[in-house]
C-alpha positions in Angstrom: 137.7 -61.2 152.8 136.2 -58.2 152.7 135.4 -56.1 155.5 132.0 -55.3 155.9 131.3 -52.2 158.4 128.6 -52.3 161.3 125.2 -51.4 160.4 125.3 -49.2 163.8 128.5 -47.3 162.6 126.1 -44.6 161.1 124.6 -44.9 163.5 126.0 -44.0 166.2 127.9 -41.2 164.4 124.7 -39.9 164.0 123.8 -40.4 167.7 127.5 -38.1 168.7 126.0 -35.6 165.8 122.6 -35.2 167.8 123.7 -35.1 171.0 126.4 -32.5 170.1 123.4 -30.6 168.2 121.3 -30.8 171.7 124.4 -29.4 173.4 124.6 -26.2 171.0 120.7 -26.0 171.0 121.1 -25.9 175.0 124.3 -23.6 175.3 122.1 -21.2 172.9 119.1 -21.0 175.0 121.0 -20.4 177.8 122.8 -17.9 176.3 119.6 -16.1 174.7 118.1 -16.1 178.5 121.1 -14.5 180.6 120.8 -12.2 177.3 117.1 -11.4 177.7 117.6 -11.6 181.6 120.5 -9.1 181.2 118.2 -6.7 179.1 115.5 -6.4 181.4 117.8 -5.9 184.1 119.3 -2.7 182.0 115.7 -2.4 180.9 114.7 -1.7 184.7 117.8 0.5 185.7 117.6 2.3 182.8 113.8 3.1 183.6 114.2 3.7 187.5 117.0 6.3 186.2 115.1 8.0 184.1 112.4 8.8 187.1 115.8 10.8 188.2 115.4 14.9 187.9 119.2 15.6 185.7 118.4 19.6 186.9 119.1 18.6 189.9 123.5 18.3 188.9 123.2 22.0 188.5 120.7 23.1 191.0 123.6 23.9 194.0 123.0 22.6 197.2 120.7 23.1 199.9 121.8 24.7 203.1 122.4 22.5 205.6 120.1 23.8 209.3 120.3 22.8 213.0 116.4 22.1 214.8 116.0 22.1 218.3 113.9 19.2 219.7 109.9 20.4 218.7 111.9 21.0 214.9 112.0 24.6 215.6 114.5 26.0 213.3 117.7 27.3 215.3 120.1 28.4 212.5 122.3 27.3 209.4 125.1 25.6 210.1 126.6 25.6 206.5 127.2 28.1 203.8 125.1 27.9 201.2 126.5 27.4 197.7 130.0 28.3 199.2 131.8 25.2 197.9 131.8 26.1 193.8 134.5 27.4 191.6 133.9 27.6 187.9 136.3 25.7 185.0 138.1 28.6 184.8 139.3 28.8 188.4 140.6 24.9 188.6 144.0 24.9 188.4 145.8 22.5 186.3 147.1 20.2 189.5 144.0 20.1 190.9 142.1 18.9 188.4 144.9 16.5 187.5 145.5 15.5 191.0 141.8 14.4 191.2 141.5 12.8 188.2 144.4 10.7 189.0 143.8 10.0 192.4 140.0 8.8 191.8 139.4 8.0 188.1 142.2 8.7 185.8 140.4 7.9 182.4 137.8 10.3 183.1 138.5 12.3 180.2 137.7 8.7 178.3 134.9 7.1 179.8 131.4 7.5 179.2 130.5 7.7 183.0 131.3 3.6 183.7 134.6 1.8 183.2 133.2 -1.5 182.3 136.8 -3.3 182.8 137.1 -2.0 186.0 133.5 -3.3 187.2 134.2 -6.6 185.8 137.1 -6.6 187.9 135.5 -5.6 191.0 132.4 -7.9 190.3 134.8 -10.7 190.5 136.7 -9.3 193.1 133.8 -9.3 195.4 133.0 -12.5 194.1 135.9 -13.8 195.3 135.8 -12.7 198.9 131.9 -13.7 199.2 131.1 -9.3 200.0 131.1 -6.1 198.7 134.6 -5.0 198.8 135.6 -2.8 195.8 133.2 -0.4 193.9 135.1 0.9 190.8 133.2 4.4 191.0 134.2 6.9 188.3 134.1 10.4 189.5 130.4 10.3 187.4 129.5 7.5 189.3 130.7 9.4 192.9 128.9 12.9 191.7 125.5 10.9 190.8 125.7 8.9 194.7 126.0 12.3 196.4 123.5 14.0 194.0 120.8 11.6 194.7 122.2 10.4 198.5 122.0 6.9 197.2 123.4 4.7 200.3 124.0 1.5 201.3 126.8 -0.8 199.4 124.7 -3.2 197.6 124.5 -4.0 193.7 120.9 -2.7 193.4 122.5 0.9 194.2 125.3 0.2 191.6 123.0 -0.9 189.1 121.5 2.3 189.4 124.0 4.4 190.3 125.7 3.2 187.4 122.6 4.0 184.9 122.4 7.6 186.2 125.7 8.2 185.8 125.8 7.3 181.7 122.4 9.6 181.7 124.6 12.2 183.5 127.5 11.8 180.6 124.8 12.5 178.0 123.4 15.1 179.4 126.1 17.2 180.9 130.3 17.5 179.5 133.4 16.7 181.4 134.2 19.9 182.7 130.3 20.7 184.0 130.6 17.4 185.8 134.5 18.2 187.1 132.9 21.3 188.6 129.8 19.7 190.2 131.9 16.8 191.6 134.3 18.9 193.2 131.9 21.9 194.7 129.9 19.0 196.5 132.1 16.2 198.1 133.1 16.8 201.8 136.6 17.5 202.9 136.1 17.4 206.5 136.5 19.8 209.0 132.8 21.4 208.0 134.0 21.8 204.6 131.8 21.0 201.6 133.6 21.9 197.7 136.5 22.9 197.0 136.3 26.7 197.7 135.3 25.9 201.2 138.0 23.8 201.5 141.0 25.6 200.2 139.3 28.9 202.3 139.3 26.7 205.3 142.9 24.5 205.0 145.0 27.2 203.6 143.5 30.7 203.4 143.5 30.7 199.3 141.1 30.8 196.5 141.2 28.2 194.5 142.8 29.4 191.8 145.9 30.0 193.9 146.2 26.3 194.7 150.1 25.0 194.1 150.9 21.3 193.4 151.1 20.0 196.9 147.8 21.6 198.1 146.2 20.4 195.2 147.3 16.5 195.7 146.9 17.1 199.4 142.7 18.3 199.0 142.4 15.4 196.6 144.3 12.7 198.6 141.7 13.9 201.8 138.2 13.0 200.1 138.2 9.3 200.7 138.4 9.8 203.9 138.1 12.9 205.1 138.4 12.3 209.1 141.0 10.0 208.9 143.3 11.7 206.3 142.8 15.6 208.0 145.5 17.6 208.3 144.3 19.5 211.0 143.7 16.3 213.0 146.2 14.2 211.9 149.6 16.0 209.8 151.2 12.3 209.2 148.0 10.3 207.5 147.8 13.6 205.3 151.5 13.5 204.1 151.2 10.4 203.6 147.9 10.1 201.2 149.4 13.2 199.9 152.7 11.5 198.4 150.1 8.6 197.4 148.6 11.3 194.9 151.8 13.0 193.9 153.2 9.1 192.8 149.8 8.4 191.3 150.0 12.0 188.9 153.7 11.0 187.9 152.5 7.6 186.9 150.3 9.2 184.6 152.7 11.7 183.5 150.5 14.4 185.2 154.3 16.2 186.9 158.2 15.3 186.0 160.0 13.5 188.6 161.7 16.9 189.8 157.6 17.9 190.2 157.1 15.3 192.5 160.2 14.7 194.4 160.3 18.8 195.4 156.2 18.4 196.1 157.0 15.4 198.2 159.8 17.1 200.2 157.3 19.8 201.1 155.8 20.5 204.7 151.8 21.1 204.6 151.4 24.2 205.5 148.1 25.2 207.3 146.7 28.7 207.5 143.3 28.7 209.7 143.8 32.8 209.8 140.5 32.6 207.9 138.4 29.1 209.1 134.8 28.9 207.6 133.7 28.0 211.0 134.6 30.8 213.2 132.0 32.6 212.0 128.7 31.1 213.2 125.3 32.1 214.5 125.6 30.7 217.7 127.3 28.5 220.2 124.8 25.8 219.3 126.4 25.7 216.0 129.5 25.7 217.0 129.0 22.7 219.1 126.9 20.9 216.3 129.8 21.4 213.7 132.2 20.2 216.5 130.2 17.1 217.5 129.4 15.9 213.7 133.1 16.2 213.2 134.2 13.9 216.0 130.8 11.5 214.6 133.3 10.8 211.5 131.7 7.7 210.1 128.8 7.6 212.3 127.4 9.8 209.6 127.6 8.3 205.8 128.9 10.6 203.1 126.4 13.4 202.3 126.5 16.6 199.8 125.5 19.0 202.5 121.8 20.3 202.8 121.4 17.8 205.7 119.1 18.8 208.8 120.6 18.2 212.2 117.6 18.0 214.9 119.0 18.4 218.5 118.3 17.9 222.3 118.3 21.8 222.6 115.1 23.9 223.6 115.0 26.6 222.1 113.0 28.5 224.7 115.3 27.5 227.1 118.5 28.3 225.0 116.9 32.1 224.7 116.5 32.5 228.1 120.0 31.4 228.8 121.4 33.7 226.2 120.1 36.7 228.1 120.4 35.5 231.4 124.3 35.2 231.1 124.9 38.8 229.5 122.0 39.8 232.7 124.4 38.1 235.1 127.4 39.6 233.8 126.1 42.9 233.7 125.3 43.0 237.1 128.8 42.1 238.6 130.1 44.8 235.7 127.7 47.6 237.0 126.3 47.9 240.5 122.7 49.0 239.4 121.9 46.3 237.7 120.1 43.1 239.5 118.9 40.8 237.7 114.6 40.1 238.6 115.1 36.4 238.4 117.2 36.4 241.5 114.9 38.3 243.5 111.5 36.7 242.6 109.5 34.8 245.4 111.2 37.3 247.9 108.8 39.9 249.6 109.7 43.6 248.4 111.8 44.5 251.1 114.0 41.4 251.0 114.4 42.1 247.2 115.6 45.4 247.9 117.7 44.8 250.5 119.1 41.9 248.2 120.2 44.4 245.5 120.9 46.9 247.8 123.9 44.5 249.0 125.3 43.2 245.6 125.4 47.1 244.3 127.4 47.8 247.7 130.2 45.3 247.0 133.4 46.7 245.9 134.5 46.0 242.3 138.3 45.7 241.0 139.5 48.8 239.8 140.0 48.2 236.2 136.6 45.9 235.6 135.3 46.5 231.9 132.1 47.7 231.6 130.7 45.9 228.1 130.5 48.9 225.3 128.2 49.3 222.6 131.1 48.3 220.1 131.0 45.0 220.9 134.5 44.7 221.6 135.0 41.6 223.9 139.0 42.1 224.5 139.3 41.7 228.5 136.1 41.4 229.3 134.3 39.1 232.2 133.2 36.1 230.5 130.8 33.2 231.4 130.0 29.5 230.2 126.7 27.5 230.9 125.6 23.9 229.8 122.5 22.8 230.9 122.4 18.8 230.4 119.3 16.5 231.3 119.6 14.0 233.8 116.6 11.9 232.8 116.6 8.3 232.3 116.9 7.8 228.5 117.7 11.4 228.3 120.8 11.7 230.4 123.5 13.6 229.0 121.8 15.4 226.3 122.5 19.1 226.4 119.2 21.1 226.9 121.3 24.6 226.1 124.3 26.1 226.5 126.6 29.9 225.9 130.3 29.5 225.6 130.8 33.0 226.3 130.0 36.5 225.8 129.3 36.8 222.4 129.7 33.7 219.5 130.9 36.4 217.3 134.7 36.0 218.6 134.4 31.8 217.0 135.3 30.8 220.7 134.0 28.2 222.7 135.3 28.6 226.2 134.1 25.2 227.2 136.7 24.2 225.2 139.1 25.7 226.5 141.8 24.4 229.7 141.0 25.3 233.3 142.7 24.8 236.7 140.2 22.7 239.0 141.6 23.3 242.5 138.6 22.0 244.8 135.8 21.0 242.3 138.6 18.3 241.2 139.2 17.0 244.5 136.1 14.1 244.8 137.6 12.6 241.5 140.9 12.7 244.2 138.6 11.0 246.8 137.3 8.3 244.1 140.9 6.9 244.3 140.7 6.2 247.8 137.3 4.1 247.4 138.9 2.0 244.6 138.8 -2.2 245.2 142.0 -2.8 247.7 141.7 0.5 248.9 140.5 1.7 252.6 137.8 5.0 252.6 139.5 6.2 255.9 142.2 7.6 253.4 139.9 10.7 252.7 140.3 13.6 254.1 137.3 15.8 253.0 138.8 18.8 254.3 142.6 18.4 252.8 143.0 16.9 249.4 146.6 17.3 249.7 146.8 15.1 252.7 144.5 12.4 251.1 146.9 12.7 247.8 150.1 11.9 250.5 148.3 9.2 251.9 147.2 7.3 248.4 150.7 8.3 246.5 151.4 9.8 243.2 151.3 6.8 241.5 147.5 5.7 242.5 146.4 9.1 241.5 147.9 9.4 238.4 147.1 6.5 237.3 143.4 7.2 238.2 143.4 10.3 235.9 145.1 8.2 233.1 142.6 5.3 233.3 139.5 8.2 232.4 141.5 8.8 229.1 140.5 12.1 229.1 143.5 15.3 227.6 144.2 16.1 231.3 147.8 17.7 231.9 149.1 15.5 235.0 151.7 17.3 236.5 155.2 15.3 236.8 156.3 13.0 240.5 158.3 15.9 241.3 155.1 18.4 241.4 152.6 15.7 243.1 151.0 18.6 245.5 150.0 20.4 242.0 148.0 16.4 241.4 146.2 16.8 244.1 145.4 19.9 244.9 143.7 20.1 241.9 146.3 22.8 239.7 146.7 20.5 236.7 144.5 21.9 233.2 141.8 19.6 232.2 139.2 21.2 229.8 135.9 23.0 231.2 133.4 20.3 229.6 135.3 17.5 230.2 135.5 18.9 234.3 131.9 19.0 233.5 130.9 15.6 232.1 133.4 14.1 235.1 131.1 15.5 237.7 128.1 14.6 235.7 129.5 10.8 235.1 130.5 10.7 238.9 126.7 12.4 240.2 125.4 9.7 238.0 126.5 6.6 239.8 129.8 6.4 237.9 128.6 6.0 233.9 130.5 7.3 231.3 127.8 9.2 229.8 128.9 11.7 226.8 127.7 15.0 226.5 126.0 15.5 223.3 123.6 17.7 221.2 122.9 15.9 218.2 119.5 13.4 217.7 119.3 12.5 214.4 120.5 13.8 210.9 118.4 13.7 208.1 119.6 14.3 204.0 117.8 16.4 202.1 115.4 13.7 200.1 114.0 12.8 204.0 116.1 10.0 204.6 117.6 9.7 208.1 121.3 9.2 207.8 122.1 9.1 211.5 120.1 8.4 214.7 121.2 8.5 218.7 120.4 5.5 220.8 120.1 6.1 224.3 123.9 5.0 225.3 124.2 1.9 228.2 126.8 3.8 229.1 129.5 1.2 231.2 130.9 2.2 234.6 133.3 5.2 234.2 134.1 5.7 237.8 133.0 2.5 240.0 129.9 2.9 241.1 130.6 2.5 245.2 133.2 5.3 244.5 131.0 7.8 243.1 128.4 6.7 245.5 130.7 7.2 248.4 132.2 11.0 247.5 128.8 12.1 246.2 128.1 12.7 250.1 131.0 14.7 250.7 132.5 18.2 250.1 132.7 20.3 248.1 129.2 19.1 247.4 126.6 20.5 249.5 123.8 18.3 250.2 119.8 19.2 252.0 117.5 16.8 251.6 114.9 17.8 249.1 116.9 19.8 247.5 119.3 19.6 244.5 123.0 18.8 245.0 124.8 22.1 244.9 128.8 23.0 244.1 129.6 26.8 244.7 133.9 26.9 244.3 136.6 29.7 243.6 138.9 28.4 241.1 142.8 28.8 241.7 144.9 31.8 240.5 142.6 33.7 238.8 140.6 30.7 236.7 137.3 32.2 237.8 134.4 30.8 239.4 132.3 27.3 239.2 128.8 26.6 240.1 126.9 23.5 239.6 123.1 22.9 240.7 122.3 18.9 239.9 118.9 17.0 240.8 119.3 13.1 239.7 116.9 12.2 236.9 115.9 15.5 236.2 118.7 18.7 234.9 122.1 19.5 235.7 123.5 23.1 235.0 127.3 24.1 235.0 128.1 27.8 235.1 132.0 28.9 234.7 132.3 32.4 235.4 135.8 34.5 234.6 138.5 35.9 232.5 140.2 34.1 229.3 143.2 35.4 230.7 144.0 34.4 234.0 147.2 36.5 234.6 145.0 39.8 234.1 145.5 42.0 237.0 141.2 42.0 237.5 141.3 38.1 237.6 142.7 37.2 240.5 141.3 40.9 242.8 140.2 40.0 245.8 137.1 42.1 245.4 136.2 40.2 242.1 135.4 36.5 244.2 132.3 37.5 246.0 131.0 38.7 243.4 131.5 35.8 241.0 130.3 33.7 243.9 127.2 35.3 244.2 126.2 35.7 240.9 127.5 32.4 239.6 125.4 30.4 242.1 122.6 32.7 241.4 122.9 32.4 237.6 122.9 28.9 238.1 120.1 28.5 240.3 118.1 30.2 237.7 118.5 28.6 235.0 118.2 25.4 236.7 114.4 26.4 237.5 113.3 27.4 234.3 115.0 24.3 232.5 112.7 22.8 234.6 109.9 24.6 233.8 110.5 23.9 230.3 110.9 20.7 230.6 107.9 20.6 232.2 106.0 22.4 229.6 107.4 20.3 227.2 106.1 16.9 228.9 102.6 18.5 229.3 102.4 19.4 225.0 103.3 16.2 224.1 100.6 14.5 226.9 97.9 16.7 225.4 99.3 16.5 221.7 98.9 12.6 222.4 95.2 12.5 224.1 93.8 14.8 221.4 91.6 13.1 218.7 
């Protein structure tokens, strides 16, 4: 019997073939759709990239400016176009270090390494978050020039299209020059030239292998790997860079070993921030450096809006010099100190001050601006109003910013000025405020003991030089060393119910595209010093309390450390004044005749600036109200 094939056999094969065709059609359609979407995306981002001006690549970096609270320009806080070095100036090791560290295929790709992009996409998908960016040097330059911020696929795709446009327009050496000349190296340095001078006191062409690897490793996290503040981390990242150069066959094993074993030698004798135009600029640079990651990466050309009141700042600088001149020259007496007096009383005050004895070796400021061994003065005006507490309204850090020294950052022995902090220890939970002997910090300290007092100071988390147990009386009597700025901050916090306000100046930071990259939010300050302790101590000496008047402190510091004055009104203004010499060992610093002079001058200056600050704030508020009511 012959086998007869089923009549449905052919039909089943046809059905299978038909299903295959459908599958192929579906797959082809999906691929076509994906291709169309991809081309659409490329076209969209290509169009957006075409709107950017490529002439900005070689346009240089704008000057960064500091503004006061009313957007009035104060001064430049950067050196214009100081960071660029030509290709002839760039040493081979510097180029190799950055290429090995940041983009080893820099001289081969067209702006984007698609294999790295794919690897980055897969890793991001695996972690379900933006974890890796696969940026080339050209893409980093693009982000730097056009201030493309944020971690998103939108930014990354736009960045890739712009990078390819830049690669088609400019050669590799131009791209590298612009990249090295724009990036941030920490310590207020923008560009390789500024960084070489700041860290090593050299021109770019003079940098050796160790220095090149240090700078290349620094740029990924300038505040974290900075050799000035974190030498161990800087050495670690330098060695990583050297290892990458070895793997890329840019240096030999011997060169790598020698450079790895060599120390990083800093030469800050030519630091760029020393030549500043004012103490306000000096403070701003220091604050921006401390803020670190709070201010996103940018290419310079930023605008910093501060809390400074420019008229008050200008008044303060003149008032300080007038006060110091009054101490040095008997015939000088500021008119502001006799304001409101009768002519007879004013003349009596001038005469009495002129007759006060001066130390024989007290120098008078001459026309040559020689500041050595001259009497110095620091003034800090802080806003104590609600939602403004801790904002700096004006400051002076010495007699002239030309010496690059902000004396608020120098240390001093506070003496009796530190008594309120000692008294706070006796008001801690479990303590007994009867332990406080207001006229004797030594007796109060002994009753509490070294461990209690030292633990309290350690809890403040400030760089205070706490004396050893064998010198416990130094601790109780304020004979330790503390920065003037930290002393002012502690007093400000104590008189503001113990809240830990930081003293700051920067309100907002804007990039050159007028995009805000940082904004200060009034902080809900935690309890820094126990509120009950602060309240109890704020009414005790050395604070001088008069009903209806601001709180005053006027104390001579020990061992020739100068004089400290303070005027404070809650929800108003706080003024701190220090007057004295940089070198406490100078004979004139500890001269008996100097103490009453400084006491009178510092207290008068503190009150003068306090009253002027109140007038300026009142005028500012009235101007704001008029602006709001103007149709």
